[in-house]
RODO-2510 file (C-alpha; in nm, 4 decimals, decimal comma):
residues 442
     n   res          X          Y          Z
     1     m     0,0222     0,0181     0,0137
     2     k     0,0411     0,3635    -0,0449
     3     d     0,3855     0,4775     0,2173
     4     p     0,2492     0,7879     0,3843
     5     r     0,6397     0,8990     0,4123
     6     e     0,5780     0,9487     0,0324
     7     n     0,2741     1,1932     0,1309
     8     k     0,5442     1,4163     0,3113
     9     v     0,7966     1,4287     0,1129
    10     i     0,9096     1,8390     0,1805
    11     d     1,0077     1,9743    -0,1643
    12     p     0,9902     2,3859    -0,1988
    13     g     0,8939     2,3522    -0,5672
    14     l     0,5390     2,2405    -0,4460
    15     d     0,4760     2,3118    -0,1027
    16     e     0,6088     2,6781    -0,1183
    17     s     0,4466     2,7071    -0,4688
    18     i     0,0618     2,6349    -0,3822
    19     k     0,0762     2,8963    -0,1058
    20     r     0,0563     3,1648    -0,3712
    21     l    -0,2046     2,9897    -0,5619
    22     t    -0,6203     3,1636    -0,5759
    23     p    -0,9111     2,9048    -0,6649
    24     q    -0,9271     3,2008    -0,9182
    25     r    -0,5900     3,1439    -1,0756
    26     i    -0,6316     2,7510    -1,0206
    27     q    -1,0207     2,7389    -1,2385
    28     s    -0,8213     2,9928    -1,5067
    29     v    -0,5368     2,7543    -1,5502
    30     v    -0,7930     2,4598    -1,5617
    31     k    -1,0071     2,6079    -1,8201
    32     r    -0,7307     2,7429    -2,0567
    33     v    -0,5551     2,3835    -2,0328
    34     m    -0,8775     2,2066    -2,0923
    35     t    -1,0304     2,4137    -2,3447
    36     k    -0,7770     2,6214    -2,5772
    37     e    -0,4746     2,3400    -2,5565
    38     n    -0,6703     2,0570    -2,5582
    39     s    -1,0066     2,0433    -2,5744
    40     t    -1,1163     1,7915    -2,8186
    41     r    -0,8473     1,5193    -2,7777
    42     l    -0,9071     1,5413    -2,4142
    43     k    -1,2802     1,5196    -2,4573
    44     v    -1,2629     1,1804    -2,6465
    45     f    -0,9944     0,9957    -2,4170
    46     v    -1,2045     1,0727    -2,1129
    47     d    -1,5482     1,0413    -2,2312
    48     t    -1,3804     0,6735    -2,3877
    49     c    -1,2295     0,5491    -2,0769
    50     v    -1,5016     0,3352    -1,9248
    51     h    -1,2916     0,2801    -1,5878
    52     c    -1,2320    -0,0687    -1,6804
    53     g    -0,9058    -0,0831    -1,4982
    54     l    -0,7120    -0,3088    -1,7719
    55     c    -0,4563    -0,0624    -1,7403
    56     a    -0,3576    -0,1763    -1,4051
    57     e    -0,1479    -0,4373    -1,4823
    58     a     0,0425    -0,3118    -1,7136
    59     c     0,1693    -0,0715    -1,4674
    60     h     0,5063    -0,1154    -1,3449
    61     t     0,4055     0,1268    -1,0587
    62     y     0,1161    -0,0740    -0,9619
    63     l     0,2792    -0,3907    -0,9761
    64     s     0,5636    -0,3097    -0,7972
    65     r     0,3833    -0,1381    -0,4996
    66     d     0,1265    -0,4561    -0,4423
    67     n    -0,1272    -0,3771    -0,6663
    68     d    -0,3004    -0,0976    -0,4713
    69     p    -0,5015     0,0733    -0,6850
    70     n    -0,3648     0,4450    -0,6220
    71     f    -0,0878     0,3746    -0,8207
    72     s    -0,2863     0,2256    -1,1543
    73     p    -0,2984     0,3827    -1,4551
    74     v    -0,6815     0,4990    -1,3612
    75     g    -0,6063     0,5395    -1,0145
    76     k    -0,3967     0,8551    -1,1271
    77     v    -0,6066     0,9448    -1,3184
    78     k    -0,9307     0,8883    -1,1298
    79     n    -0,7537     1,0841    -0,8413
    80     t    -0,6689     1,4399    -1,0777
    81     l    -0,7658     1,4871    -1,4058
    82     w    -1,1083     1,3465    -1,2978
    83     k    -1,1526     1,5683    -1,0111
    84     l    -1,0235     1,8834    -1,2192
    85     i    -1,2849     1,8232    -1,4279
    86     k    -1,5581     1,6912    -1,2132
    87     n    -1,4923     2,0068    -1,0109
    88     k    -1,4465     2,2428    -1,3129
    89     g    -1,1151     2,3405    -1,1721
    90     d    -1,2612     2,4860    -0,8505
    91     v    -1,0056     2,2878    -0,6100
    92     d    -0,7324     2,4154    -0,3270
    93     g    -0,3534     2,4317    -0,3277
    94     e    -0,3523     2,0640    -0,1340
    95     f    -0,5357     1,9186    -0,4368
    96     i    -0,2968     2,0701    -0,6866
    97     r    -0,0076     1,9802    -0,4639
    98     d    -0,1436     1,6056    -0,4639
    99     m    -0,1845     1,5991    -0,8303
   100     a     0,1847     1,7150    -0,8635
   101     r     0,2864     1,4224    -0,6666
   102     i     0,1396     1,1766    -0,8981
   103     v     0,1484     1,2896    -1,2052
   104     f     0,5432     1,3893    -1,1816
   105     t     0,6851     1,1202    -0,9162
   106     e     0,4505     0,8184    -0,9596
   107     c     0,4074     0,8200    -1,3426
   108     g     0,6953     0,8264    -1,5924
   109     a     0,4876     0,8413    -1,9400
   110     c     0,6111     0,5453    -2,0718
   111     r     0,3123     0,4728    -2,2381
   112     r     0,3130     0,0765    -2,1865
   113     c    -0,0496     0,1334    -2,0312
   114     s    -0,1850     0,2435    -2,3441
   115     m    -0,0910    -0,1237    -2,5185
   116     y    -0,3140    -0,2616    -2,2928
   117     c    -0,5885    -0,0462    -2,2509
   118     p    -0,9348    -0,2211    -2,5117
   119     f    -0,9604     0,1285    -2,6919
   120     g    -0,6545     0,2732    -2,6832
   121     i    -0,6472     0,5775    -2,4569
   122     d    -0,3172     0,7734    -2,3996
   123     i    -0,3054     0,7433    -2,0990
   124     a     0,0197     0,9297    -2,0388
   125     y    -0,1431     1,2522    -2,2870
   126     l    -0,3715     1,2701    -1,9930
   127     i    -0,0920     1,2824    -1,6984
   128     l     0,1238     1,4659    -1,9454
   129     v    -0,2226     1,7786    -1,8879
   130     c    -0,2011     1,7764    -1,5266
   131     r     0,1185     1,8471    -1,5727
   132     r     0,0745     2,0831    -1,8486
   133     i    -0,1661     2,2864    -1,5040
   134     c     0,0925     2,2285    -1,3061
   135     s     0,3524     2,4108    -1,5017
   136     l     0,1247     2,6805    -1,6145
   137     l     0,0883     2,7532    -1,1994
   138     g     0,4222     2,7140    -1,1064
   139     v     0,4028     2,4376    -0,8783
   140     v     0,6850     2,1830    -0,9804
   141     p     0,9166     1,9514    -0,8078
   142     q     1,2285     2,1473    -0,7285
   143     y     1,4852     1,9244    -0,9106
   144     l     1,2792     1,9226    -1,2171
   145     q     1,1987     2,2435    -1,2171
   146     d     1,6270     2,3678    -1,2462
   147     t     1,6402     2,1508    -1,5466
   148     t     1,3803     2,3421    -1,6655
   149     n     1,5357     2,6927    -1,5292
   150     s     1,8786     2,5974    -1,7385
   151     h     1,7316     2,5662    -2,0314
   152     s     1,5592     2,9055    -2,0615
   153     a     1,9030     3,0235    -1,9336
   154     t     2,1825     2,8351    -2,0868
   155     s     1,9436     2,6625    -2,3867
   156     n     2,0817     2,3356    -2,1912
   157     q     1,9783     2,0944    -1,8804
   158     m     2,2728     2,1886    -1,6963
   159     w     2,4043     2,4965    -1,7033
   160     v     2,6981     2,3943    -1,8996
   161     q     2,8117     2,7744    -2,0523
   162     q     2,9318     2,7693    -2,4031
   163     d     3,2935     2,8319    -2,3571
   164     e     3,2633     2,4970    -2,1231
   165     w     3,1157     2,3344    -2,4134
   166     i     3,3923     2,3917    -2,6550
   167     d     3,6429     2,3001    -2,4026
   168     t     3,5112     1,9407    -2,2868
   169     l     3,4933     1,8697    -2,6851
   170     q     3,8888     1,9365    -2,7691
   171     w     3,9665     1,7724    -2,3917
   172     q     3,7956     1,4596    -2,5388
   173     e     3,9446     1,4959    -2,8696
   174     e     4,2583     1,4901    -2,7536
   175     e     4,2172     1,1660    -2,5323
   176     a     4,0546     0,9952    -2,8560
   177     q     4,4282     1,0938    -3,0160
   178     f     4,5470     0,8831    -2,7415
   179     e     4,4458     0,5498    -2,9348
   180     i     4,3710     0,7611    -3,2842
   181     p     4,5772     0,9871    -3,3829
   182     s     4,3731     1,1536    -3,6388
   183     a     4,0764     1,1018    -3,4765
   184     r     3,8499     1,4501    -3,4338
   185     i     3,5411     1,6324    -3,3091
   186     p     3,5329     1,8285    -3,5499
   187     l     3,3142     2,1692    -3,4836
   188     e     3,1007     2,4421    -3,7313
   189     k     3,1823     2,2035    -3,9949
   190     e     2,9314     2,3181    -4,2479
   191     g     2,8095     2,0629    -4,5289
   192     a     2,8891     1,7754    -4,3233
   193     e     2,7239     1,4226    -4,3247
   194     v     2,6023     1,4084    -4,0283
   195     m     2,5618     1,6817    -3,7248
   196     y     2,5949     1,4545    -3,3399
   197     s     2,3615     1,5715    -3,1266
   198     v     2,4140     1,5058    -2,7559
   199     i     2,2036     1,5872    -2,3970
   200     a     2,4244     1,8047    -2,0903
   201     p     2,4854     1,4684    -1,8642
   202     e     2,7854     1,3905    -2,1788
   203     p     3,0115     1,7349    -2,0964
   204     k     2,9485     1,7910    -1,7600
   205     i     2,9421     1,4057    -1,6384
   206     l     3,0152     1,1524    -1,8929
   207     a     3,2476     1,3039    -2,1264
   208     q     3,3965     1,0343    -2,2170
   209     l     3,1733     0,8950    -2,4425
   210     l     3,2378     1,2206    -2,6599
   211     a     3,5968     1,0720    -2,7142
   212     n     3,3756     0,7494    -2,8264
   213     m     3,2098     0,9207    -3,0638
   214     a     3,4791     1,0492    -3,2074
   215     l     3,6408     0,6864    -3,2749
   216     i     3,3322     0,5411    -3,3988
   217     m     3,3299     0,8330    -3,6234
   218     k     3,6791     0,7497    -3,7708
   219     v     3,7229     0,4309    -3,7962
   220     a     3,3340     0,4197    -3,9969
   221     g     3,4946     0,7258    -4,1737
   222     i     3,1507     0,9608    -4,1026
   223     d     3,1839     1,3252    -4,2157
   224     w     3,0614     1,4707    -3,9285
   225     t     3,0794     1,7756    -3,7035
   226     m     2,9361     1,9464    -3,3920
   227     p     2,8133     2,3159    -3,3076
   228     a     3,0154     2,5181    -3,0900
   229     t     2,7113     2,7679    -3,0340
   230     d     2,4100     2,7218    -2,7960
   231     g     2,1452     2,4641    -3,0087
   232     w     2,3625     2,1284    -2,9041
   233     d     2,1677     1,9870    -2,5939
   234     n     1,8553     1,8050    -2,6791
   235     s     1,7642     1,6605    -2,3318
   236     n     1,4599     1,9005    -2,3349
   237     m     1,3653     1,8146    -1,9595
   238     a     1,0802     2,1153    -2,0095
   239     m     0,8730     1,8555    -2,2526
   240     y     0,8108     1,6500    -1,9046
   241     s     0,7557     1,9678    -1,6853
   242     g     0,5042     2,1113    -1,9036
   243     d     0,6611     2,4250    -1,9701
   244     f     0,5734     2,3791    -2,3814
   245     e     0,7025     2,7458    -2,4158
   246     i     1,0529     2,6643    -2,3352
   247     m     1,0173     2,2974    -2,5225
   248     g     0,9514     2,4960    -2,8139
   249     r     1,2523     2,7503    -2,8076
   250     v     1,4832     2,4540    -2,7305
   251     e     1,3801     2,2293    -2,9940
   252     r     1,3388     2,5086    -3,2612
   253     l     1,7229     2,6147    -3,1371
   254     h     1,8368     2,2501    -3,2137
   255     w     1,6564     2,2403    -3,5454
   256     e     1,7713     2,5991    -3,6392
   257     t     2,1158     2,5385    -3,6055
   258     a     2,1240     2,1947    -3,7787
   259     a     2,0011     2,4123    -4,0883
   260     r     2,2775     2,6583    -4,0584
   261     l     2,5459     2,3909    -4,0326
   262     k     2,3267     2,2635    -4,3738
   263     v     2,3959     1,8923    -4,2550
   264     k     2,2521     1,6254    -4,4465
   265     k     2,1078     1,4331    -4,0721
   266     i     2,0953     1,4525    -3,7557
   267     v     2,2801     1,1297    -3,4861
   268     m     2,1078     1,1321    -3,1852
   269     g     2,2857     0,9852    -2,8903
   270     e     2,2038     0,7512    -2,6586
   271     c     1,9213     0,9486    -2,5121
   272     g     1,4855     0,8334    -2,5418
   273     h     1,3090     1,1379    -2,4505
   274     a     1,5570     1,3369    -2,6250
   275     f     1,5008     1,1771    -2,9356
   276     r     1,0834     1,1717    -2,8837
   277     g     1,0975     1,5491    -2,8329
   278     a     1,3254     1,6245    -3,1232
   279     v     1,1168     1,4181    -3,3849
   280     y     0,7571     1,3965    -3,2316
   281     d     0,7132     1,6532    -2,9261
   282     g     0,9054     1,9821    -3,0664
   283     p     0,8063     1,9281    -3,3925
   284     r     0,3843     1,9637    -3,2627
   285     w     0,4383     2,1824    -3,0127
   286     l     0,6279     2,4107    -3,2767
   287     g     0,3054     2,3367    -3,5622
   288     w     0,5629     2,1179    -3,7998
   289     k     0,4274     1,8472    -3,9833
   290     f     0,7875     1,7416    -3,9725
   291     p     1,1147     1,7815    -3,8438
   292     p     1,2820     1,9771    -4,1378
   293     i     1,6200     1,7403    -4,1510
   294     p     1,5896     1,3998    -4,1388
   295     m     1,6913     1,2414    -3,7578
   296     v     1,7889     0,9139    -3,6521
   297     h     1,8816     0,7735    -3,3278
   298     a     2,2098     0,6211    -3,1698
   299     i     2,0746     0,2894    -3,2719
   300     e     1,9748     0,3287    -3,5580
   301     f     2,3421     0,4384    -3,6405
   302     y     2,4957     0,1935    -3,5119
   303     y     2,2916    -0,0636    -3,6738
   304     d     2,3359     0,0658    -3,9699
   305     l     2,7591     0,0658    -3,9358
   306     i     2,7825    -0,2473    -3,8313
   307     s     2,5341    -0,4306    -4,0730
   308     g     2,6935    -0,2317    -4,3243
   309     g     3,0623    -0,2938    -4,2325
   310     r     3,1851     0,0273    -4,1965
   311     i     3,2936    -0,0842    -3,8550
   312     k     3,3884    -0,4733    -3,8034
   313     i     3,4122    -0,6420    -3,4676
   314     r     3,7443    -0,7300    -3,3914
   315     e     3,6485    -1,0023    -3,1074
   316     k     3,3108    -0,9865    -2,8920
   317     y     3,2867    -0,8746    -2,5060
   318     k     3,3403    -1,1276    -2,2603
   319     k     3,0653    -1,0497    -2,0336
   320     s     2,7123    -1,1827    -1,9881
   321     v     2,4641    -0,8954    -2,0489
   322     t     2,0819    -0,8017    -2,0596
   323     v     1,9478    -0,5175    -2,2202
   324     q     1,6832    -0,2337    -2,1259
   325     d     1,4668    -0,1299    -2,3736
   326     p     1,4151     0,2707    -2,3964
   327     c     1,0738     0,3395    -2,3445
   328     n     1,0936     0,5996    -2,6567
   329     t     1,3235     0,3934    -2,9159
   330     v     1,1283     0,0833    -2,8385
   331     r     0,7888     0,1212    -2,7058
   332     g     0,8003     0,4383    -2,9190
   333     a     1,0232     0,3859    -3,2556
   334     g     1,0554     0,0298    -3,3065
   335     l     1,4130     0,0057    -3,2505
   336     g     1,4000    -0,2904    -3,0906
   337     d     1,5484    -0,6100    -3,2970
   338     k     1,7816    -0,3446    -3,4579
   339     l     1,8724    -0,3151    -3,0628
   340     r     1,9503    -0,6963    -3,0187
   341     y     2,1326    -0,7246    -3,3378
   342     i     2,3703    -0,4968    -3,2101
   343     i     2,4017    -0,6439    -2,8697
   344     k     2,4548    -1,0076    -3,0845
   345     a     2,6996    -0,8745    -3,3053
   346     t     2,9058    -0,7070    -3,0056
   347     c     2,8716    -0,9282    -2,7297
   348     e     2,9114    -1,2997    -2,7171
   349     d     2,6757    -1,4074    -2,3450
   350     f     2,3363    -1,1719    -2,3867
   351     t     2,0607    -1,3406    -2,1860
   352     d     1,6940    -1,1167    -2,2847
   353     v     1,4471    -0,9807    -2,0295
   354     s     1,1141    -1,1243    -1,9948
   355     p     0,8869    -0,9614    -2,0639
   356     r     1,0881    -0,7947    -2,3514
   357     y     1,0201    -0,5404    -2,6212
   358     e     0,7819    -0,2985    -2,6578
   359     h     0,6327    -0,4581    -2,3470
   360     n     0,9603    -0,4185    -2,1434
   361     y     0,9020    -0,2240    -1,8085
   362     c     1,0333     0,1105    -1,7766
   363     c     1,2696     0,1831    -1,4979
   364     m     1,0895     0,5304    -1,3827
   365     a     1,3575     0,7539    -1,4806
   366     g     1,2729     0,8957    -1,7997
   367     g     0,9708     1,1138    -1,8381
   368     g     1,1060     1,3286    -1,6045
   369     t     1,0460     1,1367    -1,3017
   370     i     1,4892     1,0769    -1,2213
   371     n     1,4719     1,4808    -1,2365
   372     c     1,3004     1,4994    -0,9745
   373     g     1,5980     1,4335    -0,7610
   374     p     1,6664     1,3050    -0,4396
   375     p     1,3904     1,3902    -0,2210
   376     w     1,1527     1,1378    -0,4934
   377     k     1,4213     0,8698    -0,5018
   378     r     1,3094     0,5924    -0,2467
   379     s     0,9387     0,6611    -0,3697
   380     r     1,0583     0,5865    -0,7195
   381     m     1,2597     0,2842    -0,6252
   382     l     0,9680     0,1528    -0,4052
   383     s     0,8367     0,1934    -0,8209
   384     n     1,0530    -0,0021    -0,9349
   385     r     1,1005    -0,3488    -0,7650
   386     v     0,9578    -0,5826    -1,0805
   387     k     1,2002    -0,4084    -1,2817
   388     a     1,4942    -0,4902    -1,0470
   389     e     1,3085    -0,8687    -1,0251
   390     q     1,3539    -0,9014    -1,4179
   391     l     1,7064    -0,7958    -1,4307
   392     a     1,8084    -1,0149    -1,1178
   393     a     1,6682    -1,3021    -1,3140
   394     t     1,8455    -1,3061    -1,6254
   395     g     2,1963    -1,3399    -1,4040
   396     a     2,3483    -1,0904    -1,6239
   397     e     2,6592    -0,9183    -1,5112
   398     i     2,6254    -0,6142    -1,7303
   399     v     2,2352    -0,3831    -1,8131
   400     i     2,3180    -0,2314    -2,1872
   401     t     2,1540     0,0865    -2,1534
   402     p     2,1442     0,2849    -2,4975
   403     c     1,9644     0,5871    -2,3337
   404     h     2,1238     0,8299    -2,0943
   405     n     1,7578     0,8157    -1,8669
   406     c     1,7825     0,4845    -1,8124
   407     h     2,1544     0,4538    -1,8051
   408     s     2,0816     0,6454    -1,4866
   409     g     1,7493     0,4434    -1,3226
   410     i     1,9040     0,1100    -1,4390
   411     e     2,1895     0,2513    -1,1757
   412     d     1,9889     0,3484    -0,9141
   413     i     1,7956     0,0243    -0,9129
   414     i     2,0704    -0,1386    -0,9164
   415     g     2,2436     0,0285    -0,5843
   416     f     1,9069     0,0099    -0,4115
   417     y     1,8155    -0,3224    -0,4633
   418     n     2,1613    -0,5001    -0,4307
   419     l     2,1955    -0,6326    -0,7899
   420     g     2,5400    -0,6243    -0,8177
   421     m     2,5178    -0,5266    -1,1448
   422     h     2,7072    -0,2247    -1,4130
   423     t     2,5746    -0,0674    -1,6686
   424     k     2,7306    -0,0036    -2,0041
   425     f     2,5969     0,2246    -2,3190
   426     i     2,6488     0,0878    -2,6549
   427     s     2,9342     0,2684    -2,6922
   428     e     3,1264     0,1709    -2,4422
   429     i     3,0974    -0,1955    -2,5449
   430     l     3,1837    -0,0565    -2,9287
   431     v     3,4980     0,0851    -2,8890
   432     e     3,6003    -0,2161    -2,6605
   433     t     3,4622    -0,4554    -2,9654
   434     m     3,5430    -0,2644    -3,2986
   435     e     3,8675    -0,3608    -3,5265
   436     i     4,0809    -0,0470    -3,6039
   437     p     4,2873    -0,0250    -3,8904
   438     e     4,6413    -0,0560    -3,8348
   439     d     4,6992     0,2804    -4,0083
   440     l     4,4781     0,4643    -3,8060
   441     k     4,6726     0,3131    -3,4424
   442     a     4,8718     0,5444    -3,2356
***
């Protein structure tokens, strides 16, 4: 059942913000979101739902919390959106705080539940409608709001300044040159085949992944570039905080940067929500039918390099591995087969998870939940028990996670449940196993 301690988590983004709310402001925001931003789509889903509860068994949170109905998808909607509609927005600040707790920290918007709904209702969309209301009211978990503020002030998630960005790229180019002296991270190269897109945690805390790409691109013979200006980060947590105005700014700048460089396509690094924001949520909010330049996810990119022979595998990775299917690239984009092709091509001992592919459990790090920060980590871990059990059942030493949020979320699960495993990105496996031509070696 629900742990009462979760209702007592101190979060200034919720606790202090509700003090400034008035009934008139709440009703005004609810009316705006319900009638001007969502009306028809929202009405169809709300009117179609028959409250059958078949979505419950699809939710890892519900399963991990001993089938507490409050954690079922229908329960989350019942305790938030349905009450707002029933009361026509006539609710108080405490209700808004409780709604924010539910929609930001107890749902990762993974959309697994929608696969089990007999009517195909997009329940994650209903949750995001509530987040939008909370954002416009200023009631957002403090840590998540901080990432949104960073996007607004610096055009990236982690307050990385432009000179720090360039310095990091130069540093990682030098690191790559210890192995391949001619490896480069080309900046501002106009007309390149590929612009490589990353998210802010790479230059901030995982800079070695940039050196990995310098090696992979050199071995594969890719004509590529990265921007030296703002527009390089595509993590866009504003998409999940509900601040769609800032989300749109981030996405527009990213696409404008690629257009300025006249690249032929963008390769999105190993991040699921950034890919979703760039190819769907961002363009949709901006009123675009399609993004202006083709984008492929790193999974597709690595698959093409290996299957096309541009990268050859010297020796397969020896440790036993399993995999996490990122929600936005497997359930959302159908890349499960290509992901497993890469793993089987590079790893000797692979044990798949069950359930798998689009039926795989979410790690509950994406959708903004991990960005709600340390105050909510214990709650997130309690909602991940079935994920921990699923990973433990594989007996693997390594979990391959081609997504930054999955990587961090799985690491948290491993530590909390003492699984004794480790996580790796595909690029880390690839640089260990790929063949480097003799003429390129140091």
